[in-house]
N, C-alpha and C positions, 0 to 999 in steps of 0.2 A: 692197326696201322700206326706207325710211329710218326709223330709230327716233326717235320724238319725245322731245326732252329735256324732262324735267319740272322746273319751277322751283317751289320751295316757295311763294314769295310769290304767284306767279300762281295756283297751286292754291288757296291760302287765300283770296285775293281773289275768285276765281270762285265758291267755295263760300260766300261771304258771312261768313267768319270775321273778316276784316279788310277795311278799305276802302283805296283808293289812297293816301290821305294817311298812314294808319298804315304802309303798306308803305314809302312814301318815307322816313318818319321812322326806321323800323327799318333800312333799307338805309344811311341816313346814319350811324346809330349803329354799324353793323357796320364801317364804314370806320375808326372809332377804336378798335374792339375786334375785330380780325380773328380772334382766337382763340375768339370766341363764335359759336355757330351762330345763324342767323336765328331759329330756334325759341326759343332761349334768350332772345334779345333781345326777341322779341314777348311772351314770358311776363313778362319783367322790366318792360317798358314799359307793357304794356296788360293784364296779369293774365290772359292767355289760358292756360288749363291746358295743360301739355305733352301730356297724354293726348289732348286734343281735336286738337291739331296733328298728333300722330302718327297718330291714327285717320283724319283726313281725308287726309293724305298717303299713308298705306299703302293706303287705298281707291283712290286715284288710281294708285298704282304697280301694284296688282294688276289694275286695269282695263286699264292699258297692257300688262301682261304677258299677260293673257288675249287681248287684241286681237292682240298679236304672235304668240301661239300659233296663233290661228285663221288669220292671214295665212300663217304658215309651213306649217301643215297643208294649207291650200287651195292654196298654191303647189306643193306636192308633188303634189297630186291633179290639178292643171291644168298640169303641166309640159310637156305636149304642145302647148299653144296658143302662138301667135306673140307674144302680148302678155304684159307683166308683170302680176302679180296686182294691183298698185295701179291699173292701167288698167282692169282688169275689175271690180274691187271697190274703189271709192274710199272706202268707209266701213263700219266695223263699230262699231255703237253697243251699248254694254253698260251696263245699269242694274243695279247691285248692290243687292240688297235688304238684305243683311246679310253682314258678314264677321267672322271671329273669328280672332285670332292665337293660336296655341298655342305656348307656350314651355316650356322646362324650366329649372329653377333648381338651381344647385349651390353649395355652400359648400366652401371649403377651410380646412383646419386644419393647424397645425404643433405639434409636441410641444416644449414649453418647460418645463423644471423639473418633469417628470412630470405636466404638465397640457396638455391640448389647448387651443389658443387660436385663435380665428378669424383667418384671414389675408385673407379676401376672399369676396365673393359674385359670382356671375355668372348672367346670364339669357341663354338662347340661343333665338332664334326658330326653331321647327322647321317649323311648317306654318301655312298660312292656309286656312281653310275658307270657301267662299263659297256663299251662296244668291243666285242671279241671277234677277231678275225677267224679263229678256229679253235675248237677243242678237239684234240686227238686222243682217243683212248686206245692204248696199245695192249694187246693180250700177250700172254706168255709165249704164244706161237708166232708173235710178230705180226699178227693181223691187226688192222686198224679200223676203228669206227670214228668217223669224223663228222663234226657238226660245224658248219660255217655260218658266219654272220649272226652270232648269238648276242643278245642284249640282256643285261641283267642289272638289278639294283641290289645293293647291299646296305641294309639298315645297321648302322654301327651300334646303336643301343641294344637292339634286340638280337643282334648277330644273325639275322635271317637274310637269306638270299632269295630274291624273287626273280625267276626267269620270265622274260616276256612271253616265251613259248614253253609253258610247263610240260608239254607233251614230250620234250626232249628226253626226260628221264625214262619214260615208258618206251620211247623209240630206242634208247640206248640198251635197255633191258632186252627188247626183242632182238635187236641185231647181235648183241653179245650172246644171247641164248643160241642163236643160229650158229655162231662160231664155236661155242663150247660143245654143242651137240655133234658138230661135224668132226670133232677130234676124238 
């Protein structure tokens, strides 16, 4: 399975945050300011809040991560078949209702002249919690296996996904097996 490369401009345009003209202007501006991120340029040129850019892009990243997770798990469960998992399952559609990024914040201090003075602050993303409206697995014959109201947690450091209902993967395997056998 080939991992899809996410492009910030494409994601923001698809989500309606920017239009094609704004994307073109920002990409042109980035050529003359290569040390600036596209997000910084969009904020400067068009006043788009950084938080909005981060939220949209992080939702797309977690959607891709969940999709990759499902493909990987299903590939393990169907390793005995002659076909690649992409051939059996050309699409996994994930509609995220809500996602929340959990971070920890720390400050560092140094002792100078008998006083502690701040030397910096850091924020570390730890987990992403998702409420998913549905996960739709589409087979090559256009049959669908759908799971509604899925909750999961993604640990950023270990890159592990924990489903609130771990039986979903077994259920997916059973239902997909029925579809594959009927064809």
